[in-house]
PDB file of N, CA, C, O and CB in Angstrom:
ATOM      1  N   MET A   1     110.262 184.396 258.407  1.00  0.00           N
ATOM      2  CA  MET A   1     108.728 184.474 258.611  1.00  0.00           C
ATOM      3  C   MET A   1     108.203 183.385 259.263  1.00  0.00           C
ATOM      4  O   MET A   1     108.430 182.300 258.728  1.00  0.00           O
ATOM      5  CB  MET A   1     107.981 184.587 257.377  1.00  0.00           C
ATOM      6  N   ASN A   2     107.530 183.388 260.327  1.00  0.00           N
ATOM      7  CA  ASN A   2     106.951 182.622 261.109  1.00  0.00           C
ATOM      8  C   ASN A   2     105.154 182.596 260.990  1.00  0.00           C
ATOM      9  O   ASN A   2     104.513 183.647 260.988  1.00  0.00           O
ATOM     10  CB  ASN A   2     107.530 183.060 262.412  1.00  0.00           C
ATOM     11  N   ILE A   3     104.602 181.448 260.910  1.00  0.00           N
ATOM     12  CA  ILE A   3     103.253 181.417 260.875  1.00  0.00           C
ATOM     13  C   ILE A   3     102.723 181.196 262.333  1.00  0.00           C
ATOM     14  O   ILE A   3     102.866 180.114 262.902  1.00  0.00           O
ATOM     15  CB  ILE A   3     102.806 180.362 259.903  1.00  0.00           C
ATOM     16  N   LEU A   4     102.116 182.247 262.897  1.00  0.00           N
ATOM     17  CA  LEU A   4     101.694 181.954 264.639  1.00  0.00           C
ATOM     18  C   LEU A   4     100.309 181.163 264.532  1.00  0.00           C
ATOM     19  O   LEU A   4      99.890 180.421 265.420  1.00  0.00           O
ATOM     20  CB  LEU A   4     101.382 183.648 265.727  1.00  0.00           C
ATOM     21  N   ALA A   5      99.804 181.363 263.596  1.00  0.00           N
ATOM     22  CA  ALA A   5      98.237 180.600 263.487  1.00  0.00           C
ATOM     23  C   ALA A   5      97.695 180.775 261.909  1.00  0.00           C
ATOM     24  O   ALA A   5      98.102 181.616 261.108  1.00  0.00           O
ATOM     25  CB  ALA A   5      96.927 181.479 264.680  1.00  0.00           C
ATOM     26  N   ALA A   6      96.789 179.875 261.706  1.00  0.00           N
ATOM     27  CA  ALA A   6      96.404 180.024 260.519  1.00  0.00           C
ATOM     28  C   ALA A   6      94.632 179.022 260.821  1.00  0.00           C
ATOM     29  O   ALA A   6      94.282 178.146 261.612  1.00  0.00           O
ATOM     30  CB  ALA A   6      97.810 179.356 259.304  1.00  0.00           C
ATOM     31  N   LEU A   7      93.960 179.772 259.717  1.00  0.00           N
ATOM     32  CA  LEU A   7      92.627 179.110 259.245  1.00  0.00           C
ATOM     33  C   LEU A   7      91.964 178.948 258.051  1.00  0.00           C
ATOM     34  O   LEU A   7      91.507 180.001 257.606  1.00  0.00           O
ATOM     35  CB  LEU A   7      91.812 179.568 259.753  1.00  0.00           C
ATOM     36  N   LEU A   8      91.774 177.995 257.413  1.00  0.00           N
ATOM     37  CA  LEU A   8      91.466 177.853 256.250  1.00  0.00           C
ATOM     38  C   LEU A   8      90.328 177.242 256.176  1.00  0.00           C
ATOM     39  O   LEU A   8      90.201 176.257 256.903  1.00  0.00           O
ATOM     40  CB  LEU A   8      92.315 177.345 255.614  1.00  0.00           C
ATOM     41  N   GLY A   9      89.205 177.626 255.310  1.00  0.00           N
ATOM     42  CA  GLY A   9      88.067 176.902 255.218  1.00  0.00           C
ATOM     43  C   GLY A   9      88.023 175.828 254.180  1.00  0.00           C
ATOM     44  O   GLY A   9      88.938 175.256 253.588  1.00  0.00           O
ATOM     45  N   ALA A  10      86.620 175.690 254.105  1.00  0.00           N
ATOM     46  CA  ALA A  10      86.580 174.354 253.142  1.00  0.00           C
ATOM     47  C   ALA A  10      87.125 174.573 251.731  1.00  0.00           C
ATOM     48  O   ALA A  10      87.711 173.707 251.081  1.00  0.00           O
ATOM     49  CB  ALA A  10      85.042 173.815 252.938  1.00  0.00           C
ATOM     50  N   ASN A  11      86.805 176.147 251.219  1.00  0.00           N
ATOM     51  CA  ASN A  11      87.021 176.531 249.785  1.00  0.00           C
ATOM     52  C   ASN A  11      88.509 177.473 250.223  1.00  0.00           C
ATOM     53  O   ASN A  11      88.458 178.697 250.350  1.00  0.00           O
ATOM     54  CB  ASN A  11      85.454 177.539 248.947  1.00  0.00           C
ATOM     55  N   ALA A  12      89.756 176.698 250.413  1.00  0.00           N
ATOM     56  CA  ALA A  12      91.103 177.560 250.707  1.00  0.00           C
ATOM     57  C   ALA A  12      91.344 178.479 249.857  1.00  0.00           C
ATOM     58  O   ALA A  12      92.074 179.352 250.328  1.00  0.00           O
ATOM     59  CB  ALA A  12      92.323 176.845 250.733  1.00  0.00           C
ATOM     60  N   ARG A  13      90.942 178.695 248.491  1.00  0.00           N
ATOM     61  CA  ARG A  13      91.220 179.437 247.682  1.00  0.00           C
ATOM     62  C   ARG A  13      90.135 181.082 247.921  1.00  0.00           C
ATOM     63  O   ARG A  13      90.326 182.209 247.464  1.00  0.00           O
ATOM     64  CB  ARG A  13      91.085 178.496 246.358  1.00  0.00           C
ATOM     65  N   ASP A  14      89.506 180.778 248.429  1.00  0.00           N
ATOM     66  CA  ASP A  14      88.360 182.240 248.723  1.00  0.00           C
ATOM     67  C   ASP A  14      88.743 182.747 250.251  1.00  0.00           C
ATOM     68  O   ASP A  14      88.832 183.966 250.401  1.00  0.00           O
ATOM     69  CB  ASP A  14      86.288 181.711 248.728  1.00  0.00           C
ATOM     70  N   ASP A  15      88.966 181.921 251.359  1.00  0.00           N
ATOM     71  CA  ASP A  15      88.173 182.162 252.632  1.00  0.00           C
ATOM     72  C   ASP A  15      89.541 181.359 253.412  1.00  0.00           C
ATOM     73  O   ASP A  15      90.006 180.241 253.188  1.00  0.00           O
ATOM     74  CB  ASP A  15      86.276 181.358 252.755  1.00  0.00           C
ATOM     75  N   GLY A  16      89.925 182.319 254.319  1.00  0.00           N
ATOM     76  CA  GLY A  16      91.109 182.033 255.509  1.00  0.00           C
ATOM     77  C   GLY A  16      91.838 182.950 255.832  1.00  0.00           C
ATOM     78  O   GLY A  16      91.730 184.022 255.237  1.00  0.00           O
ATOM     79  N   TRP A  17      92.670 182.804 256.740  1.00  0.00           N
ATOM     80  CA  TRP A  17      93.701 183.855 257.052  1.00  0.00           C
ATOM     81  C   TRP A  17      94.835 183.318 257.645  1.00  0.00           C
ATOM     82  O   TRP A  17      94.765 182.114 257.892  1.00  0.00           O
ATOM     83  CB  TRP A  17      93.212 184.892 257.928  1.00  0.00           C
ATOM     84  N   PHE A  18      95.990 183.965 257.973  1.00  0.00           N
ATOM     85  CA  PHE A  18      96.979 183.671 258.549  1.00  0.00           C
ATOM     86  C   PHE A  18      97.756 184.640 259.531  1.00  0.00           C
ATOM     87  O   PHE A  18      97.525 185.841 259.391  1.00  0.00           O
ATOM     88  CB  PHE A  18      97.614 183.284 257.653  1.00  0.00           C
ATOM     89  N   ASP A  19      98.481 184.323 260.322  1.00  0.00           N
ATOM     90  CA  ASP A  19      98.606 185.551 261.448  1.00  0.00           C
ATOM     91  C   ASP A  19     100.096 185.280 261.191  1.00  0.00           C
ATOM     92  O   ASP A  19     100.406 184.140 261.539  1.00  0.00           O
ATOM     93  CB  ASP A  19      97.877 185.398 263.313  1.00  0.00           C
ATOM     94  N   LEU A  20     101.180 186.054 260.645  1.00  0.00           N
ATOM     95  CA  LEU A  20     102.456 186.053 260.243  1.00  0.00           C
ATOM     96  C   LEU A  20     103.264 186.911 261.251  1.00  0.00           C
ATOM     97  O   LEU A  20     102.829 187.971 261.701  1.00  0.00           O
ATOM     98  CB  LEU A  20     102.544 186.527 258.832  1.00  0.00           C
ATOM     99  N   GLU A  21     104.440 186.397 261.566  1.00  0.00           N
ATOM    100  CA  GLU A  21     105.551 187.406 262.175  1.00  0.00           C
ATOM    101  C   GLU A  21     106.435 187.284 261.118  1.00  0.00           C
ATOM    102  O   GLU A  21     106.836 186.244 260.596  1.00  0.00           O
ATOM    103  CB  GLU A  21     106.282 187.047 263.691  1.00  0.00           C
ATOM    104  N   LEU A  22     106.798 188.818 260.752  1.00  0.00           N
ATOM    105  CA  LEU A  22     108.060 188.885 259.820  1.00  0.00           C
ATOM    106  C   LEU A  22     109.101 189.618 260.759  1.00  0.00           C
ATOM    107  O   LEU A  22     108.786 190.575 261.467  1.00  0.00           O
ATOM    108  CB  LEU A  22     107.778 189.782 258.285  1.00  0.00           C
ATOM    109  N   ARG A  23     110.292 189.111 260.701  1.00  0.00           N
ATOM    110  CA  ARG A  23     111.370 189.929 261.169  1.00  0.00           C
ATOM    111  C   ARG A  23     112.534 190.081 260.206  1.00  0.00           C
ATOM    112  O   ARG A  23     112.801 189.237 259.351  1.00  0.00           O
ATOM    113  CB  ARG A  23     111.854 189.387 262.415  1.00  0.00           C
ATOM    114  N   GLY A  24     113.083 190.993 260.359  1.00  0.00           N
ATOM    115  CA  GLY A  24     114.387 191.402 259.685  1.00  0.00           C
ATOM    116  C   GLY A  24     114.556 193.001 259.408  1.00  0.00           C
ATOM    117  O   GLY A  24     114.020 193.835 260.138  1.00  0.00           O
ATOM    118  N   PRO A  25     115.349 193.342 258.288  1.00  0.00           N
ATOM    119  CA  PRO A  25     115.477 194.773 258.324  1.00  0.00           C
ATOM    120  C   PRO A  25     114.307 195.328 257.540  1.00  0.00           C
ATOM    121  O   PRO A  25     113.681 194.661 256.716  1.00  0.00           O
ATOM    122  CB  PRO A  25     116.848 195.251 257.752  1.00  0.00           C
ATOM    123  N   ALA A  26     114.013 196.772 257.889  1.00  0.00           N
ATOM    124  CA  ALA A  26     112.834 197.201 257.242  1.00  0.00           C
ATOM    125  C   ALA A  26     112.485 197.020 255.476  1.00  0.00           C
ATOM    126  O   ALA A  26     111.410 196.831 254.907  1.00  0.00           O
ATOM    127  CB  ALA A  26     112.863 198.625 257.619  1.00  0.00           C
ATOM    128  N   GLN A  27     113.767 197.157 254.976  1.00  0.00           N
ATOM    129  CA  GLN A  27     113.289 196.909 253.214  1.00  0.00           C
ATOM    130  C   GLN A  27     112.853 195.445 253.052  1.00  0.00           C
ATOM    131  O   GLN A  27     111.944 195.195 252.261  1.00  0.00           O
ATOM    132  CB  GLN A  27     114.733 197.156 251.956  1.00  0.00           C
ATOM    133  N   GLN A  28     113.564 194.263 253.894  1.00  0.00           N
ATOM    134  CA  GLN A  28     113.009 193.221 253.451  1.00  0.00           C
ATOM    135  C   GLN A  28     111.605 192.681 253.803  1.00  0.00           C
ATOM    136  O   GLN A  28     110.981 191.794 253.220  1.00  0.00           O
ATOM    137  CB  GLN A  28     113.805 192.445 253.687  1.00  0.00           C
ATOM    138  N   ILE A  29     111.198 193.498 255.020  1.00  0.00           N
ATOM    139  CA  ILE A  29     109.649 193.404 255.592  1.00  0.00           C
ATOM    140  C   ILE A  29     109.174 193.814 254.294  1.00  0.00           C
ATOM    141  O   ILE A  29     108.614 193.029 253.528  1.00  0.00           O
ATOM    142  CB  ILE A  29     109.092 194.459 257.015  1.00  0.00           C
ATOM    143  N   GLN A  30     109.436 195.324 253.967  1.00  0.00           N
ATOM    144  CA  GLN A  30     108.460 195.819 253.079  1.00  0.00           C
ATOM    145  C   GLN A  30     108.561 195.219 251.648  1.00  0.00           C
ATOM    146  O   GLN A  30     107.665 195.544 250.868  1.00  0.00           O
ATOM    147  CB  GLN A  30     108.576 197.291 253.036  1.00  0.00           C
ATOM    148  N   SER A  31     109.454 194.457 251.243  1.00  0.00           N
ATOM    149  CA  SER A  31     109.329 193.745 250.037  1.00  0.00           C
ATOM    150  C   SER A  31     108.833 192.440 250.043  1.00  0.00           C
ATOM    151  O   SER A  31     108.686 191.816 248.992  1.00  0.00           O
ATOM    152  CB  SER A  31     110.447 193.697 249.459  1.00  0.00           C
ATOM    153  N   ALA A  32     108.526 191.913 251.284  1.00  0.00           N
ATOM    154  CA  ALA A  32     107.990 190.606 251.532  1.00  0.00           C
ATOM    155  C   ALA A  32     106.338 191.191 251.513  1.00  0.00           C
ATOM    156  O   ALA A  32     105.452 190.725 250.797  1.00  0.00           O
ATOM    157  CB  ALA A  32     108.648 189.793 253.123  1.00  0.00           C
ATOM    158  N   LEU A  33     106.199 192.205 252.387  1.00  0.00           N
ATOM    159  CA  LEU A  33     104.498 192.988 251.879  1.00  0.00           C
ATOM    160  C   LEU A  33     103.938 193.235 250.639  1.00  0.00           C
ATOM    161  O   LEU A  33     102.756 193.063 250.340  1.00  0.00           O
ATOM    162  CB  LEU A  33     104.327 194.360 252.249  1.00  0.00           C
ATOM    163  N   ILE A  34     104.959 193.706 249.821  1.00  0.00           N
ATOM    164  CA  ILE A  34     104.856 193.710 248.481  1.00  0.00           C
ATOM    165  C   ILE A  34     104.603 192.749 247.663  1.00  0.00           C
ATOM    166  O   ILE A  34     103.829 192.856 246.712  1.00  0.00           O
ATOM    167  CB  ILE A  34     105.685 194.084 248.104  1.00  0.00           C
ATOM    168  N   ASP A  35     105.269 191.673 247.979  1.00  0.00           N
ATOM    169  CA  ASP A  35     104.851 190.203 247.334  1.00  0.00           C
ATOM    170  C   ASP A  35     103.897 189.690 247.885  1.00  0.00           C
ATOM    171  O   ASP A  35     103.238 189.139 247.004  1.00  0.00           O
ATOM    172  CB  ASP A  35     105.795 189.152 247.361  1.00  0.00           C
ATOM    173  N   LEU A  36     103.414 189.545 248.901  1.00  0.00           N
ATOM    174  CA  LEU A  36     102.009 189.209 249.522  1.00  0.00           C
ATOM    175  C   LEU A  36     101.059 189.998 248.733  1.00  0.00           C
ATOM    176  O   LEU A  36     100.156 189.450 248.100  1.00  0.00           O
ATOM    177  CB  LEU A  36     101.855 189.581 251.132  1.00  0.00           C
ATOM    178  N   ASN A  37     101.245 191.354 248.751  1.00  0.00           N
ATOM    179  CA  ASN A  37     100.220 192.176 248.126  1.00  0.00           C
ATOM    180  C   ASN A  37      99.827 191.992 246.675  1.00  0.00           C
ATOM    181  O   ASN A  37      98.723 192.249 246.194  1.00  0.00           O
ATOM    182  CB  ASN A  37     100.611 193.465 248.258  1.00  0.00           C
ATOM    183  N   ASP A  38     101.235 191.354 245.841  1.00  0.00           N
ATOM    184  CA  ASP A  38     100.946 191.280 244.374  1.00  0.00           C
ATOM    185  C   ASP A  38     100.204 189.534 244.341  1.00  0.00           C
ATOM    186  O   ASP A  38      99.948 188.812 243.377  1.00  0.00           O
ATOM    187  CB  ASP A  38     102.674 191.553 243.295  1.00  0.00           C
ATOM    188  N   LEU A  39     100.052 189.339 245.629  1.00  0.00           N
ATOM    189  CA  LEU A  39      99.159 187.673 244.947  1.00  0.00           C
ATOM    190  C   LEU A  39      97.885 188.172 245.630  1.00  0.00           C
ATOM    191  O   LEU A  39      97.016 187.337 245.881  1.00  0.00           O
ATOM    192  CB  LEU A  39      99.804 185.596 245.687  1.00  0.00           C
ATOM    193  N   ASP A  40      97.687 189.491 245.962  1.00  0.00           N
ATOM    194  CA  ASP A  40      96.113 190.141 245.913  1.00  0.00           C
ATOM    195  C   ASP A  40      95.829 189.362 247.279  1.00  0.00           C
ATOM    196  O   ASP A  40      94.753 188.764 247.289  1.00  0.00           O
ATOM    197  CB  ASP A  40      94.878 189.670 244.323  1.00  0.00           C
ATOM    198  N   LEU A  41      96.523 189.277 248.308  1.00  0.00           N
ATOM    199  CA  LEU A  41      96.181 188.984 249.734  1.00  0.00           C
ATOM    200  C   LEU A  41      95.818 190.255 250.206  1.00  0.00           C
ATOM    201  O   LEU A  41      96.259 191.253 249.635  1.00  0.00           O
ATOM    202  CB  LEU A  41      97.320 188.339 250.603  1.00  0.00           C
ATOM    203  N   GLU A  42      94.940 190.365 251.347  1.00  0.00           N
ATOM    204  CA  GLU A  42      94.484 191.486 251.908  1.00  0.00           C
ATOM    205  C   GLU A  42      95.412 191.658 253.264  1.00  0.00           C
ATOM    206  O   GLU A  42      95.089 190.747 254.026  1.00  0.00           O
ATOM    207  CB  GLU A  42      92.894 191.367 252.145  1.00  0.00           C
ATOM    208  N   ILE A  43      96.219 192.302 253.728  1.00  0.00           N
ATOM    209  CA  ILE A  43      96.900 192.790 254.751  1.00  0.00           C
ATOM    210  C   ILE A  43      96.593 193.761 255.607  1.00  0.00           C
ATOM    211  O   ILE A  43      96.411 194.962 255.408  1.00  0.00           O
ATOM    212  CB  ILE A  43      97.788 193.065 254.395  1.00  0.00           C
ATOM    213  N   TRP A  44      96.535 192.840 257.016  1.00  0.00           N
ATOM    214  CA  TRP A  44      95.921 193.565 257.910  1.00  0.00           C
ATOM    215  C   TRP A  44      97.128 193.617 258.953  1.00  0.00           C
ATOM    216  O   TRP A  44      97.760 192.668 259.416  1.00  0.00           O
ATOM    217  CB  TRP A  44      94.506 192.945 258.383  1.00  0.00           C
ATOM    218  N   GLN A  45      97.313 195.294 259.254  1.00  0.00           N
ATOM    219  CA  GLN A  45      98.646 195.428 260.021  1.00  0.00           C
ATOM    220  C   GLN A  45      97.862 195.385 261.688  1.00  0.00           C
ATOM    221  O   GLN A  45      96.719 195.755 261.957  1.00  0.00           O
ATOM    222  CB  GLN A  45      99.679 197.172 259.528  1.00  0.00           C
ATOM    223  N   GLY A  46      98.757 194.889 262.506  1.00  0.00           N
ATOM    224  CA  GLY A  46      98.705 194.538 264.020  1.00  0.00           C
ATOM    225  C   GLY A  46      99.695 194.127 264.499  1.00  0.00           C
ATOM    226  O   GLY A  46     100.265 193.050 264.321  1.00  0.00           O
ATOM    227  N   SER A  47     100.117 195.563 265.574  1.00  0.00           N
ATOM    228  CA  SER A  47     101.753 195.115 265.970  1.00  0.00           C
ATOM    229  C   SER A  47     101.479 196.155 267.351  1.00  0.00           C
ATOM    230  O   SER A  47     100.853 197.214 267.375  1.00  0.00           O
ATOM    231  CB  SER A  47     103.430 195.678 264.529  1.00  0.00           C
ATOM    232  N   ASP A  48     102.202 195.428 268.500  1.00  0.00           N
ATOM    233  CA  ASP A  48     102.639 196.458 269.280  1.00  0.00           C
ATOM    234  C   ASP A  48     103.952 197.349 269.374  1.00  0.00           C
ATOM    235  O   ASP A  48     104.220 198.127 270.290  1.00  0.00           O
ATOM    236  CB  ASP A  48     102.524 195.990 270.233  1.00  0.00           C
ATOM    237  N   ARG A  49     104.746 197.070 268.206  1.00  0.00           N
ATOM    238  CA  ARG A  49     105.682 198.045 267.962  1.00  0.00           C
ATOM    239  C   ARG A  49     105.343 199.265 267.426  1.00  0.00           C
ATOM    240  O   ARG A  49     104.455 199.399 266.584  1.00  0.00           O
ATOM    241  CB  ARG A  49     106.529 197.599 267.255  1.00  0.00           C
ATOM    242  N   PRO A  50     106.008 200.162 267.873  1.00  0.00           N
ATOM    243  CA  PRO A  50     105.672 201.848 267.580  1.00  0.00           C
ATOM    244  C   PRO A  50     105.784 202.001 266.455  1.00  0.00           C
ATOM    245  O   PRO A  50     105.037 202.907 266.086  1.00  0.00           O
ATOM    246  CB  PRO A  50     106.500 202.962 268.161  1.00  0.00           C
ATOM    247  N   ASP A  51     106.440 201.508 265.539  1.00  0.00           N
ATOM    248  CA  ASP A  51     106.347 201.578 263.941  1.00  0.00           C
ATOM    249  C   ASP A  51     105.317 200.785 263.199  1.00  0.00           C
ATOM    250  O   ASP A  51     105.222 200.827 261.972  1.00  0.00           O
ATOM    251  CB  ASP A  51     107.621 201.128 263.349  1.00  0.00           C
ATOM    252  N   GLY A  52     104.555 200.066 263.962  1.00  0.00           N
ATOM    253  CA  GLY A  52     103.509 199.243 263.404  1.00  0.00           C
ATOM    254  C   GLY A  52     103.714 198.183 262.949  1.00  0.00           C
ATOM    255  O   GLY A  52     102.776 197.394 262.839  1.00  0.00           O
ATOM    256  N   TRP A  53     105.332 197.751 262.439  1.00  0.00           N
ATOM    257  CA  TRP A  53     105.380 196.380 262.112  1.00  0.00           C
ATOM    258  C   TRP A  53     106.345 195.433 262.884  1.00  0.00           C
ATOM    259  O   TRP A  53     106.391 194.236 262.602  1.00  0.00           O
ATOM    260  CB  TRP A  53     105.683 196.320 260.764  1.00  0.00           C
TER     261      TRP A  53
END
């Protein structure tokens, strides 16, 4: 995983975003997305790849 960019506000608990690049087998990426979701993080999909990730 690479952090391409990040922005955190003064209240980092409730405000901010990270632009992440995930690479690896589809199963590992799916597992990482599940882990991020379990942390109650909102995930926005954005990619130029045909499969979306």
